[in-house]
Structures are given as structure tokens and as C-alpha cells.
N, C-alpha and C positions, 0 to 999 in steps of 0.2 A: 233483438233481446230473443231470451230463448222462450217467454211466453207467447209471444206473436206464431210459434211453430206447434204450439199445443194441439192444435186444432189438426194440423198436419201430421201429427204422432198418432192422433187416436184413430184417423183414416189406416196409415203405415200400419199401426198395430192390429186392426182390425182386417186387415188383406191378407195376411198368411193363415188366417183363422178359416176365414171362407174358403179360400184355396184347398184347406184338407175337405171339405165338404163337395167342393166341384169334382174335386179328383177322386175322391173315396177308393183310395189304396191300388187305383190302375196300373200304375207305373210299378208298384215291385207286384203286383200281378201278374203282368206282360213279361219281367225277368223271370218268374218265376216257370213259368208256363210255356214260355217259350223252348225250354231245356227239354217239353215232351208234347208238343204240339206242331202243329203246323203253324208255320211263324205268318204268313200271309193271312191264311184264315183266322188269326188270334188277334190279330193286329187292327183287322177290319171290322171284327167283331166290336173289339175294345173302343176303337173308335167313333164306330158310330154310338156306341152307348154313351159315350161324353158326349159329343157331339147334340144327342137329343137332351141328356142331363144338363148340360150349358145354359141352353136354350131353357127349360123349364127352373132351374135354379136361377136364371137373371130374372125370369119373368117374377119371381115371388119375390125376389127382392125387392123389384121396381113395385109392387104391390107394396111391400113394408118401406117403403123409401123415408117416408113420416114418422114412423115409429124408430125408426132407426139415426136419423136427426137428432130425436129427440134423447135418446138413449145414450147418445154420442157428445152431446150436446156443442151439435153440429148447426146450431138455428144461424149462424152469422153466414153460414158456407156450406149451405146444403147442398149446393151443385157438386161438393166432393163426394159427395156419396155417388152420384149419376157417374162421375169420370171412374169410380171404385171401381164399379161394378163392371165395367166396361172393361179395365185392366185387367181382373180376376177372367171376364169370359175369354178374352185375346189369350192370356197367357195360360189356361186351360185348355185351350185347343191345339196350342203347341206341346202339350206335356209327353201327349203320346210318340208323334214324331219326334223329340228328342230323347225320348227311351229307344225307338229303333236305333238315332246315331248310336248310341252308346252301346246298345247290345250288339251291334255290327261292325263293332271298332271302328268308329270314324271320326275319330276327334278333331281332325280340322275343320270338316264340315261344322261339329258341335260348337268347336272354339271361334270359327267365325261367324255362326248365326247368335251366338252368348254375344260377345265382343260388339258386332254391327249394332246390337237392340242399345247396349251401354254406349255407344259414342253417339248414337242418334240422341236418346234420354239427355246426356249431359253436352249436345251441344245445344240441345234447346232451351234448356234450363241455365246456361250461360248466356244465350242469345236475349234470352228474355224476362231475365231474372237480374242480369247482368249488365248486358251492354246496351239493350236497347233503351231502357230506362234514361242511362247515362247520356244515349246520344238525342234522344226526343227533348231533355230541356234545353239544348242547344239549336236541334234543328226541329221546332214544333209543326214545322206545316209539310214533312217531311210524306210522299205517298208509301213510306213504309209501316208506319204509326197505325195505317189502316188495318193491317195485319196485327195489332198490338192494343191489349185493354189493360191499361194500365190497375184498373179495378182487381182484378186478378192476381196480382201479387203472385206471393207465394204458390197460390194454385196451379202455375205454371211447371211446379214440381211434377204434377200429377198428371197432366196434360202432354208434358215431356217420356213421364213412362207411358203414359198412353202408345204415343209414335212412334218409340220404342219396341212397344210389342209387339203392335202393327207391323214396323217393318220385320222385325222379327219373324213373324209369322210369312211373311211374304218371302222370305230366303227358303223358307220352310215347305214352302208349296209343292216341291218336284215330293217329297215325303207325303206329302197330303193328299195329292195327284194319286198317289199308290192304294188309297183305301177305296176298297170294293164294296157296293152295294149287296153285301152278302152275310147277315144276320144269322147266328148259330145261337139258338137259343139254349140247348145243350151246354155250350161251351159256356155261354155267357153264366148258366145259372152255376157250372160248377167253379167259375172264377169268382162271382159274387161270393158264394158260400168261404171260399177263402181271402178275400180282400174284406169282407163284411168287419172283422174284428179291427182288422188296420186302419178303419175309418175313427174309431172310437181312440186308438192307437195316435190317429194322427191329432183327433179333436183333443183329449187330453195333454199331448205332446204341448200345442199352441196357448192351450189355459196354463200350461208351466211357463211357456215362453212370453206370453204378452201380457197376461192379467193385468201383472202389477201396474203397467199403463193402462191397461182399460178402464180400470177402476179406479187410478190413483185420485182422478177428480172428486170421486165420490165417497173417498173414506178422508181425503185431507181437506177438513173442511175451514181452510181461512183464505185471504186475499192473496196468498203466496201459491195456490197449487198450480196455477198452471206455470209461475216461473219454472218450481220444483220439476213442474211436470217435466218441460223443455231439456230444465239442465239435464235430467235422469236420463232422458231419450238421446242426449247429445254424448254422457260418458257412456252410455252402452253401447253405442257405435265403437269405444272405443275397443272395447272386451268385444264386441264385432268383428276385431283381426282374426280371432281365435277362430270362430263361427263361421266366417269366410272358408279359414283353411278347411274344416270339417265339412263343411258342404261341396268344397270340391272332393274332398276326399269321399264323400258320400257318391256322387255324381258316379267317380270309375271303383268304387269299391262294391256296390251293389250288384251290379252287373257280373263282377268278377267272384265275388262270394258264390253266386248261382251256379257259374261256370267249372267252378272248382270243387263244387260238391261232388263232380261225378269221377274223379281221382281218389284214391286211394289214401294220400296222406293230406287229405284237405283242412283236419282236423292242423295238422302244425305249420300249414301256409297261413291259416287264421291266427293263429299264436303268432308268427314272427310279422304278420301284417301288423297287428296289436301291438306288439313290441316296437316298432320302429315308428307306430303313431304316437304312442306316449310319448317318445324320446324329442318327436317334431316337438307337441303341443308343450311341453317341458321349457322346450329352450323358447318356444313361443310366450310363453307366460312370463321367463325371465325377460325377454326383451320386454314386455309391456311393463311388466314392474319396475324393473332397472332403469328403466329410460323414461320413467311417469313423470318425471322433472321437467325433461323434454317438452314432453306434451301440455304439460302447466304454463310452461312458459311460449307456447306459441299461441295457447288461449288466452293469454293476461296480453301478448303485447302485440300479435296481429290479428286477435280478434276480437272479442268481448271478454273483461274479464270474469264477469260472471258465466262463463260458460267453464271455467274453473275448478266452481262450485263442487265439490262432491266428488274431486278425482281420485280423493284416495279410494273409493270402494270398486275401480275398475279391476285391480288384480281378484279380487273377490268374486265378482261378476266373472273373469277371465279362467278362474279355477272352476266355477260349475261351471263352464260350457265345455270344459274338457271334460267334467264329468259327464256331460251329455255326448259328446262325442266317443267319449270311451262304451256309453252303454249303446252308443247306433252298432259300434264294434261287436259289441255283446249279441246283439239284439240276432246275429244271423243264425245264433240257434233256435230261434221260434219261428223262424222265417224258412228255414230247410225241412223243418219237422213237422209243419203245418197246425202246430201249435199257439197260432196266432192270439188264442185266449188269452193266453199267459202275458202276452205283452200289452194286452187291452186293459185286465188285469192292475197290472205292475201301473202303465200311465192313470188308470182311473185313481188309484190310492197315492201316486205324485201329485194328482190337480187336489184332490182333498188336503194334501200336504199344504201346498202351493197355497190354494184360497184360504184357509185355516189362519197359516201365518200370515200372508198379505194384509187378512182384512185385522189383525192383532198386530204386526209390529210396523206396518206404512202409519197409521197415526202416532205412534210413539217415537219410533227412529226416523220415520219420513224414507228419505231415498236410501238408505241405508240398511233398513227395514224391509224393504222389496230385493235387495240386493242379498239380505240375507236366507232370503224364503228361497227365490232361486237356487241360494247353493245348497241347502238344504234337501229340495226337492229333488235335484240330479245326482246329487249324492245317494239320497234312497235309492232312485232305480239304477245306479251303476252297480248296487252293492245286490239288490235284490236279483234284480238280471243273473248276474255273477253265479250267485248260488245257486237259480233255476235253473240257468244254462248247465253246468256242472251236473246236476242233477240226471236230466234230461239229454242232453248231446257234448258229452266233456271234450272241453278242449286244453290241452296243456299249455296255459299260459302262463307265463315267467312271473307269476303273483310276486314273488318275494322283490325279484330285479325291477319291476313296474313300478312295486310302491318303495324300493330305495328312491328311485330315479325322482320320482314325483316330491317325496318327503324334501330330498335335497333341494332342488329346485325353490322349494318354497323356504326353507332355511336360509339359503342365501337371498332370498327375498328380504326377509325377514332381518338378515342381519344388516343388509343396506339402507335398509329402511332405519335403525337402530344405530349406524354410524351417522346417517346424512339428518336426521330430525333431530337426534336427542347432543349427538357427540361433536359434528359438526354440522349445524343447521342453516341451511337458507345458502349453501355456497354453491352453485350451481355446476363452474368448472369440478369440483370435488366430484358431486354426485355422478357427472359424466366419466369421470375418468376410474372409480370405484367400481362403476356400473361394467366398466369394458372389463376391468380385471376380472372379473367375477366372472363376467357372462364367456370370457376365452379360458378362464379354468374350469368352466361347467365345460364348454366344448372340448376340451381336451379331456378330461375326465370320461365322458361318453364314447369319445375316438378310443380312448385306452381300452374301455372295459368293451366294447364291441367292438374292435381288430377286428377280428375273425369275421365276422358277419361285413361288417362297413368294407373291407379290403378289398372285399368283391365287386362295389360299386365303381364304375368305370372311372366317375368323375374324383373319386377318392383313392385312387388306385398308386396313383403319383406319390400322394403325400407320403402313403405308407411305406411306399419304396423307400424315399429319401430318408424316410426316417429310420429304418432299418439298416439303411446302409451306414 
């Protein structure tokens, strides 16, 4: 049932927020200063700084454990806080090794380390949450059960996460061994001056991202608060399909943007990247929105019917996340011009909007109110960053074309919803059929409009040749 996962949702909501404090902008600073400073000296200085700060932050969190438990209503699972601290600390130690792999353009090792950690995590969860509990019923005397504590329940999600993080750190041991005990105070001060505003950017970003789930049980005063929080976290994962794509894009884009800044046509390159990013996001938005009935059917028939509650807000969340992804693209202007304070101001105002709207809307519209707050915040951040960016670092974005792509995708989704909810309601085969037709139409439209650019991509070259033949 959704309410059983509410405590776990609280922990996983808090983790990314604390990750920002632990990392304090060092990853972006590494990419920025690796263009102008000795990379080995930079890597060692920033790594030693993060090792020391990780130890300090972890000790402070341990001392504040009881307060964290009380504030997050985790009295029944106080051990979750300890595992959370361990996960954050281990993940943070891997931040700069991963950044080094990205900066050196070593995608194979980067992907292997990431995927290996995920595999270990998922394997542990499947074993201790799925397989072993069923096995223990039929084999109560098995020696295997000495390693299993049924009282932990879904706590094994956190333990699996920790084991995956530790295994990832082990894979990165060769990058960690490259750290030298040579600390440049002068370089560190210079980097901290650059990265300090990024801490505010990161914290504000996390407020915008996770606040609705953090405060939900504090502003919804009813017996259904835990249930609603579990449902909201579940449907938020569907919108996370776009977020995952955005995160994957950021992993490659940030070092790419800094490397491209040295070339004369950098702004044109950034504009082209933005165009294809928006196209990819609009297609993903349509995939989620048009096939929402399939997700609803899966939740209803293969899981628990309550998981399908509120699934209608997923497209709104997805659209908000697209705005966030566009904002990440736009943020290149203040990172390249050392005007990170502007990013901090945008994020602070966004956080104020998020806090105000969540407190006001959640008690009225519950999870729909939380989704609206997310949508409005990211819309503001996107627009304000674009306006300021064009003033300080003009980039020739194809605004009209990008707006047309996004608007058309939203109109297609609304038309599909009208046909399947008003004209022919509750007919799954019709919903899937018309969704496929609409998605095919949109893809053909994009391929036609962007034929000049897309025909240069090897994977699409054959398509255009057949079309022209």
C-alpha cells in the first residue's frame, strides 16, 4: 500500500537536498577550472576539500540525528537516518572521480561504474524484499535466513542503495588513488569564490524539487496524508522518465559546454544543442501523456489500484520537468561568465514561489496543488534565466520554433485527452491506437521540419535517402 512507503519517500526526498550541501558546487567548479588550471593539482585540491567536508558534515548530521527523526516523522524507522547519512557520504566521495571521467571523455568506465552500482542495488532489493521473504516461509530453518531480518522490510531499499554506492566507489578506486596530498590554498579560495553561489543554486533547486514531498505530511492534516504522499511519490516517478533523460543530458552537457566555450561559434553550438534537447523532451512528453492509460492499466491490474490515483497530473509534472531541463541548458550563460550570483537569485525567487504555492495549494488541491507549484516554479526559472542570459551572454536560440514544438506537443496531448475522456471514454484499445497515430504524426512533422539537420545524423541518413528516392 502507498502509505507503507511514506517514510522511505521522506528519506529519498531528503537525500538530494543534503547532497547539494556535501558537494557545494565542486563538480561544476572542476569543469570550469580544468580549462585554465593544472588538472591534477585541481583534482587533488578539490578532492581533499570534499573528503574533509564529508567527514565534518556526516558528524554534524549524526549529532542532529534525533532532530532529523523528529522533523521527518521517522520515529518508527530512526535507523533510516543512519543509512541515509552513509549513502550521502559514500556517493559524495564518488562525485569528483565521476567528474574526472566525464572531463576526460571516458564514457565506458563512467557507464560501467554507474550501471554496476545500480545492478548491485537492484539485486539486493530483489533478494531481500522479493525472493528471501517468500523463501523463508517454506524454509524457516535455512542458514540463509541468518543474513535476513524481516523487521527491516522496505528498509532493504536503503541498504541496497548503500551497497550499490560502496561497490561504485570500489570501481572508482583507481581514480581515487590519483589524489595527491597536495592542497593549494590559493586555488581552493579561487574555486570557492566561484562555487559559493552554486550552493545556493543547488539548495534552492532541491527546495523546488523536493519541498512538496518533504512538507506534505505537515500541511495535509488528515488520516490520508501518508497514503497521498505514497501515491504522489509513485506518480512522480513517471515524470522522472523525463528527469532521468535530463540528468543523463547534464552529465554529458556540462563538460561539453565548458570545452566548447573556447571556440568561436560556441553560442551557435549551444543553440543547436537546445533545439534538439527540446525536440527530445517534447517527444518524451507525448510518449508519457499519450500512453498514460497504459500506465494506469499496469498500476490497476498488475500492482495496486491505489497507485493509479492522481495519475492525471503526470503530464503536468513532466512539462514542469522539461522547463527545468531547459533552464539547465540556459544556465550555461552564468556559469561561463562567472555570474553565478544571478543563478542564485533566480533559484531563491523560485524557491520562494515553491514554498508559497505549496503551503497555499497543497491543503486545497493536495497532490494536484503540489504539481502546480512545481510547474509554476520551473516556468519562472526558465523564462527569467532566458531573459537575463540574452542580456549578459546572447545565444541565438530558435525561440519561435522551440515554442511551436512544445505547444504542438501539448495541443496533441489535450486533443487525445478530449477524444479518450469525453468522446470515447474508457476504451483502452482506442486510446492506444489514437496515441500511436498522434505520436507518428508528430515524429513525421519534426523529421520534415528539421530534415536539413537530422539528415546529417548517421542513424537517420538512410531514412532521408529513401524518402528522397
